[in-house]
C-alpha positions in Angstrom: 9.1 29.8 14.3 5.7 28.7 13.1 2.9 27.8 15.5 1.3 24.3 15.3 -1.5 22.4 16.9 -1.1 18.7 17.6 -4.4 16.8 17.6 -3.7 13.8 19.8 -6.4 11.2 19.6 -6.6 8.6 22.4 -8.7 5.5 21.6 -9.4 4.0 25.0 -12.1 3.9 27.6 -11.1 6.7 30.0 -12.8 8.1 33.1 -13.0 11.8 33.8 -9.9 11.8 36.1 -7.8 10.1 33.4 -8.9 12.6 30.8 -8.1 15.5 33.1 -4.7 14.1 34.0 -3.9 13.5 30.3 -4.9 17.0 29.3 -2.7 18.5 32.0 0.3 16.2 31.2 0.0 16.9 27.5 -0.4 20.6 28.0 -3.7 20.5 26.1 -5.5 23.7 25.1 -9.2 24.0 26.1 -11.5 21.1 26.8 -10.8 17.8 25.0 -13.3 16.6 22.4 -15.0 13.6 23.9 -16.5 11.1 21.5 -17.9 7.6 22.2 -14.8 5.8 20.9 -12.1 8.4 21.3 -10.9 11.6 23.0 -9.0 14.3 21.1 -6.6 16.7 22.9 -5.4 19.8 21.2 -1.8 20.7 22.1 -0.2 23.9 20.9 3.5 24.2 20.1 6.1 25.9 17.9 8.6 24.4 15.5 10.7 25.6 12.6 8.9 23.3 10.1 6.0 20.8 9.9 8.4 17.8 10.0 10.0 18.9 13.2 6.6 19.7 14.7 5.3 16.2 13.8 8.3 14.5 15.3 8.2 16.6 18.5 4.4 16.0 19.0 4.8 12.3 18.4 7.7 12.0 20.9 5.7 14.0 23.4 2.7 11.8 23.1 4.8 8.6 23.2 6.5 9.7 26.5 3.1 10.4 28.2 0.8 7.9 26.7 2.7 4.7 26.9 0.3 1.8 27.0 -2.6 3.7 25.3 -3.6 3.5 21.7 -3.2 7.0 20.2 -2.7 8.9 17.0 -1.0 12.3 16.3 -1.9 14.8 13.6 -0.2 18.2 13.4 -1.6 21.2 11.6 0.0 24.7 11.2 -1.8 27.6 12.7 -2.1 30.5 10.3 
């Protein structure tokens, strides 16, 4: 299986406790990138191909981030 990183961007005004809780729930790696208008969490995972990785990351985010505006982008780790 290939290793992937899902970059999950949340576009909402979050306090520190919310960011910490989201990072833990998502299984994020390292500290999230905090920007003025967004927070980017990096979530590692494995999948047999990029399509499966994209679907799995999107479902994972949807289950945990219901009610928040977010985007998911998956890249393969080489």
